[in-house]
NULUM-394477 format. One record per residue (C-alpha): x, y, z; residue in one letter. Coordinates in steps of 0.05 Angstrom, whole numbers, padded with zeros to 5 digits, always signed. Example, Ala and Ser with C-alpha at 12.3 -4.5 7.8 and 13.67 -1.06 7.14 Angstrom:
<nodes>
+00246-00090+00156a+00273-00021+00143s
</nodes>
This chain:
<nodes>
+00002+00003+00002m+00058+00050+00009k+00085+00038-00053h+00018+00048-00090c+00010+00111-00047l+00075+00138-00069f+00066+00119-00136f-00001+00155-00134i+00031+00222-00101f+00090+00220-00151m+00035+00221-00211m+00001+00272-00175s+00059+00314-00172s+00080+00302-00241l+00012+00320-00266n+00009+00392-00223a+00083+00406-00251f+00051+00397-00321a-00005+00442-00309v+00045+00497-00285q+00090+00485-00347n+00033+00501-00387d+00022+00563-00351q+00096+00579-00358n+00086+00568-00434r+00034+00617-00437l+00067+00671-00398d+00127+00667-00441q+00078+00681-00504i+00045+00742-00470n+00124+00764-00454a+00135+00754-00527q+00078+00796-00549y+00097+00847-00506e+00161+00860-00545e+00135+00886-00607m+00076+00922-00630a+00032+00868-00665y-00028+00888-00709s-00090+00861-00752l-00049+00866-00812e+00012+00830-00769e-00007+00789-00709p+00034+00749-00667l+00017+00676-00692v+00038+00614-00650i+00026+00551-00679q+00006+00495-00642n+00030+00530-00578p+00022+00473-00520f+00047+00422-00572s-00012+00378-00566r-00063+00404-00617n-00027+00406-00688e-00079+00435-00721l-00082+00505-00682s-00054+00575-00667a-00059+00623-00621l-00064+00700-00648l-00051+00761-00608k-00049+00837-00632f-00086+00907-00618s-00135+00948-00651t-00128+01025-00652p-00201+01025-00625e-00238+00973-00587e-00266+00923-00632s-00304+00859-00640t-00264+00803-00684i-00296+00754-00733k-00244+00700-00749l-00260+00654-00811t-00225+00600-00842i-00237+00597-00912q-00263+00537-00944k-00219+00475-00983k-00240+00436-01033d-00313+00454-01025g-00319+00449-00948t-00362+00505-00917p-00315+00563-00891s-00304+00562-00809l-00320+00630-00777s-00334+00651-00709y-00345+00719-00680s-00315+00752-00616f-00367+00805-00599n-00341+00832-00536e-00302+00898-00556f-00233+00900-00536k-00165+00938-00562s-00121+00877-00543e-00142+00808-00569h-00123+00733-00558t-00159+00691-00611i-00157+00614-00617p-00151+00590-00686v-00184+00514-00679l-00197+00477-00747g-00141+00482-00790l-00137+00435-00845y-00073+00394-00840a-00017+00402-00893n-00046+00459-00926h-00029+00534-00926l-00094+00553-00892n-00125+00620-00908q-00154+00666-00847i-00193+00720-00858q-00194+00769-00788i-00250+00826-00792e-00249+00872-00734a-00314+00925-00726s-00304+00981-00677n-00365+01017-00645k-00383+01048-00699n-00391+00985-00749k-00333+01011-00789e-00289+00947-00809k-00223+00934-00821q-00197+00863-00857t-00138+00819-00852s-00117+00764-00889i-00063+00718-00865i-00036+00646-00883t-00019+00587-00829i+00016+00531-00861q+00001+00467-00825t+00045+00402-00825p+00028+00332-00844k-00008+00299-00782v-00015+00221-00758n-00087+00211-00773k-00088+00152-00735r-00140+00130-00779a-00165+00122-00849l-00229+00163-00864y-00269+00151-00929i-00333+00183-00947v-00377+00136-00983k-00436+00182-00992e-00457+00256-00978k-00521+00294-00997k-00519+00356-00962d-00468+00410-00943t-00478+00420-00870q-00416+00440-00837n-00416+00377-00785i-00355+00356-00748f-00352+00288-00718h-00298+00271-00652y-00270+00208-00639l-00248+00192-00574h-00176+00189-00589d-00171+00267-00602g-00186+00265-00675i-00233+00312-00714v-00260+00297-00786f-00307+00337-00825d-00356+00306-00873e-00316+00319-00931d-00265+00279-00904g-00210+00329-00871h-00179+00314-00810i-00190+00380-00768r-00156+00365-00696m-00104+00312-00685s-00100+00314-00609f-00041+00284-00577k-00026+00272-00499g-00024+00217-00447d-00095+00187-00441f-00126+00129-00453e-00196+00163-00466m-00207+00231-00491l-00271+00263-00482y-00299+00332-00516y-00342+00360-00463i-00374+00427-00461n-00319+00456-00503g-00268+00424-00461e-00219+00360-00472l-00225+00310-00411i-00173+00259-00409a-00185+00188-00368e-00129+00145-00346d-00156+00084-00318r-00110+00079-00252n-00102+00158-00239l-00159+00202-00252g-00172+00254-00304l-00141+00310-00340i-00174+00371-00364r-00142+00405-00430y-00172+00466-00466d-00184+00453-00547l-00109+00493-00551l-00081+00439-00507g-00060+00476-00449q-00069+00431-00392k-00113+00466-00338k-00124+00414-00280q-00112+00346-00262t-00169+00303-00220y-00145+00244-00175q-00184+00184-00167y-00211+00155-00094p-00172+00097-00063e-00183+00031-00095n-00223+00068-00153f-00211+00045-00224v-00240+00074-00278s-00271+00032-00340f-00246+00085-00397t-00312+00077-00423h-00359+00138-00413g-00353+00203-00386l-00402+00263-00370t-00420+00329-00333q-00473+00356-00295k-00496+00428-00301p-00452+00447-00240n-00391+00413-00287k-00381+00361-00237n-00357+00296-00268f-00392+00230-00272l-00347+00176-00278v-00353+00102-00279i-00314+00046-00262g-00298-00007-00199s-00275-00005-00126f-00232-00070-00130t-00251-00086-00057d-00328-00096-00069k-00361-00167-00079k-00431-00192-00084a-00470-00256-00079l-00468-00294-00142f-00499-00368-00141n-00494-00367-00068q-00428-00350-00073k-00389-00276-00048q-00349-00257-00106a-00309-00194-00130q-00346-00152-00179t-00331-00100-00234q-00353-00038-00271r-00418-00020-00229e-00399+00045-00194f-00410+00121-00211i-00367+00172-00182i-00375+00247-00180e-00318+00294-00180i-00322+00370-00158d-00299+00411-00221y-00265+00459-00176q-00236+00412-00123t-00229+00350-00148g-00261+00319-00087k-00303+00260-00098t-00372+00287-00069v-00426+00220-00090n-00414+00155-00099v-00471+00109-00136i-00465+00032-00125d-00514+00000-00169l-00501-00069-00147a-00537-00042-00088e-00593-00012-00128i-00601-00068-00178l-00590-00147-00183n-00521-00164-00195p-00546-00236-00193d-00589-00230-00257r-00571-00277-00313s-00610-00253-00379v-00566-00219-00419i-00508-00258-00394i-00493-00307-00337k-00470-00263-00282s-00418-00304-00248d-00385-00339-00314t-00380-00298-00378q-00323-00274-00427n-00322-00198-00403y-00291-00208-00340g-00312-00248-00282l-00377-00223-00250n-00383-00164-00302n-00458-00169-00283w-00467-00094-00308c-00416-00065-00348h-00434+00006-00347i-00412+00039-00409n-00448+00113-00410s-00478+00157-00365v-00520+00216-00384a-00549+00272-00333y-00617+00303-00336d-00623+00364-00294a-00705+00359-00295k-00711+00305-00249d-00635+00301-00221n-00628+00235-00261g-00573+00196-00280i-00588+00153-00347l-00538+00095-00344i-00530+00040-00403s-00505-00028-00375c-00490-00073-00430r-00518-00126-00391h-00567-00094-00349a-00606-00057-00396g-00620+00029-00386l-00637+00057-00317q-00648+00128-00297k-00626+00133-00219i-00640+00188-00177h-00568+00224-00162e-00588+00238-00081k-00639+00178-00067t-00601+00128-00114k-00681+00099-00125e-00687+00076-00196p-00739+00125-00232l-00744+00073-00287f-00722+00010-00320i-00722+00005-00388l-00705-00067-00396s-00740-00134-00417p-00778-00158-00352h-00744-00213-00332k-00692-00220-00273g-00716-00162-00228f-00750-00199-00175e-00700-00179-00122k-00637-00132-00117s-00577-00112-00073g-00506-00140-00064r-00531-00200-00021n-00600-00205-00060g-00639-00176+00001q-00665-00120-00033g-00735-00099-00062p-00768-00128-00123s-00751-00075-00184l-00816-00097-00216e-00854-00029-00212d-00796+00005-00238k-00800-00030-00308l-00827+00009-00366l-00886-00014-00401t-00869-00020-00476a-00924+00007-00524l-00946-00006-00596d-00943+00058-00642s-01020+00078-00626k-00999+00074-00554g-01033+00014-00529k-00991-00038-00485p-00958-00094-00521l-00974-00167-00495s-00937-00198-00439l-00894-00239-00484k-00876-00171-00512h-00854-00138-00446q-00813-00205-00430e-00778-00189-00491g-00797-00264-00516s-00841-00245-00575l-00822-00202-00639k-00857-00143-00652s-00845-00103-00718n-00857-00037-00675e-00814-00044-00613f-00752-00088-00594k-00718-00080-00523w-00646-00059-00534p-00593-00111-00513t-00525-00096-00496k-00529-00024-00498t-00483+00029-00511h-00477+00103-00507d-00546+00123-00482a-00559+00193-00483k-00619+00247-00466i-00644+00300-00517t-00667+00366-00492k-00736+00335-00503e-00728+00273-00460g-00719+00219-00519y-00666+00175-00511i-00619+00147-00564s-00578+00084-00557v-00545+00042-00593f-00568-00033-00587d-00511-00081-00599n-00560-00137-00597s-00523-00206-00622g-00528-00274-00571a-00554-00273-00497v-00554-00319-00446y-00628-00330-00439d-00652-00363-00508k-00718-00343-00508n-00698-00269-00507l-00709-00238-00578v-00648-00202-00603t-00621-00199-00671t-00557-00219-00711r-00537-00148-00731n-00543-00084-00692s-00596-00032-00690n-00602+00043-00674a-00663+00061-00634q-00696+00136-00602v-00745+00119-00549f-00796+00169-00522k-00809+00159-00445i-00869+00179-00402d-00838+00174-00331p-00905+00186-00295e-00941+00131-00333k-00877+00087-00338k-00875+00075-00404t-00836+00072-00469v-00852+00075-00544q-00802+00064-00603s-00794+00134-00640v-00736+00112-00694w-00713+00041-00700f-00663+00028-00753m-00641-00038-00767p-00567-00046-00794l-00536-00083-00842e-00473-00105-00794f-00462-00123-00730y-00412-00082-00680s-00394-00124-00616a-00368-00062-00573s-00374+00006-00565g-00414+00048-00620s-00455+00109-00610s-00532+00140-00633v-00534+00222-00627i-00608+00243-00640y-00601+00314-00661d-00675+00345-00649t-00657+00415-00680d-00637+00380-00754t-00680+00315-00741n-00614+00283-00756n-00592+00210-00725v-00516+00199-00730t-00502+00127-00718v-00431+00101-00706y-00408+00030-00706a-00343+00020-00675s-00318-00045-00702v-00349-00085-00760i-00304-00152-00767l-00289-00177-00833d-00306-00244-00839n-00263-00261-00896e-00198-00230-00868q-00170-00240-00801i-00148-00184-00767g-00190-00133-00813w-00246-00089-00780g-00274-00027-00801t-00322+00026-00761g-00381+00056-00798r-00407+00127-00793l-00481+00147-00817l-00525+00197-00814r-00600+00197-00824f-00669+00243-00833d-00703+00219-00770l-00768+00228-00811k-00757+00194-00883t-00696+00149-00854k-00665+00183-00918e-00589+00167-00910k-00550+00235-00920l-00477+00211-00899f-00439+00150-00906d-00362+00140-00881a-00316+00085-00865v-00264+00092-00812i-00206+00051-00802y-00157+00047-00748r-00119-00015-00768g-00125-00082-00751g-00182-00106-00699e-00170-00040-00658t-00222+00015-00662y-00240+00079-00632f-00292+00067-00579y-00347+00130-00597g-00354+00187-00634i-00386+00257-00609q-00419+00316-00645s-00363+00370-00640f-00360+00447-00647s-00291+00483-00647f-00332+00548-00620y-00394+00549-00577p-00428+00570-00642k-00403+00563-00713e-00431+00611-00771e-00456+00578-00830k
</nodes>
């Protein structure tokens, strides 16, 4: 234990040192700026200022009068230009340039507008290097011209014309884009927070005995992090025997202080001994991996945390009372709960599946043992999300399950559901059976502003070639189900990018 604590102390000290190094680098840039007069026409340009985001730059300059600034990265090969307005009137300007094209002489337009609406414009150029893509990204089909960016959880951003627009490098196992920042997750140590230019802002240390799963991370409205993982000293009752469990905890880490302020133990809330999707005590994702949380999403309307468990369905849990608000899963195996099986039945928390007319489906449908063209319970779920209107999107990996009476599909599915939390009902809003099977990871993103659904399959193995697997990125119109975009993502061998997120380089991009 002393060696472990010493290691954690040393790593924490090194991370704090790295944060200070980045602040020193920023101080150096500011000192360089003070040495000369930099203007709109000849700004100070620092490419990749923190040596992490190769397709970024920092501009610093002054204007004779207080002005707002509009930055535009001119389009390449038909890709829409990327613009953003900094609307605060200033005479000293520090402007992040994000989303540059790789291996390209980027044309950057800077427009200054004073309080009399008089404008001055300057054009600068930034030559970017080739980058190690770490992926082959091939656009197969594109039917519209929206300026859409996709973020892969390795710090890579592509536009829908196939251009790489960010390649972020750092010490992480998984890197998430959350609320305009990048959050690195290290399985054994904790979190690191970066801005999009690459400056390391803060580190967060995990509590003792906690190991993250590097599979899912989100923030609450107060910016606190919700992290999923395991406490290595926890056990539960499986087949009348006590055994260690894994991947069933959510911890809340304070954004400002780094302290752990809440712990949610799903094994105390659900039934660890439920053998429906998998047999809880013997299966090939790690012994007693009964739950396998892979995503969390927060809903401020009811203080609920939506949890995707690959082996236990979808649940929404109240963050304070730890009570289930609802469970979206086939109605099997919820007769008891708790680590020792002494907790109450959860059957009153189960959502009732409705058909397209709002009528409850039959008992066999509720149990998941009868197929319906209007509703399918998702199994082996990934990346559940909540829209602002309350819809739930989820990737249904499907495939083989332990209970042979449970209806599944050979290929995976993308799904969107409508939940009535008061009536405890669920209705299918959008169901897309896919032409491939993705056993791991994968994402579904429902954008209610555009009525588009983006579907990402992490890994589709080639049955004819050993060691070959690809990802697939699709975008559909929700109402017509027309496919608007189709791309293949190849990482190398059977390795894959776990998930994908919608991405914005600036708070609001102007078309």
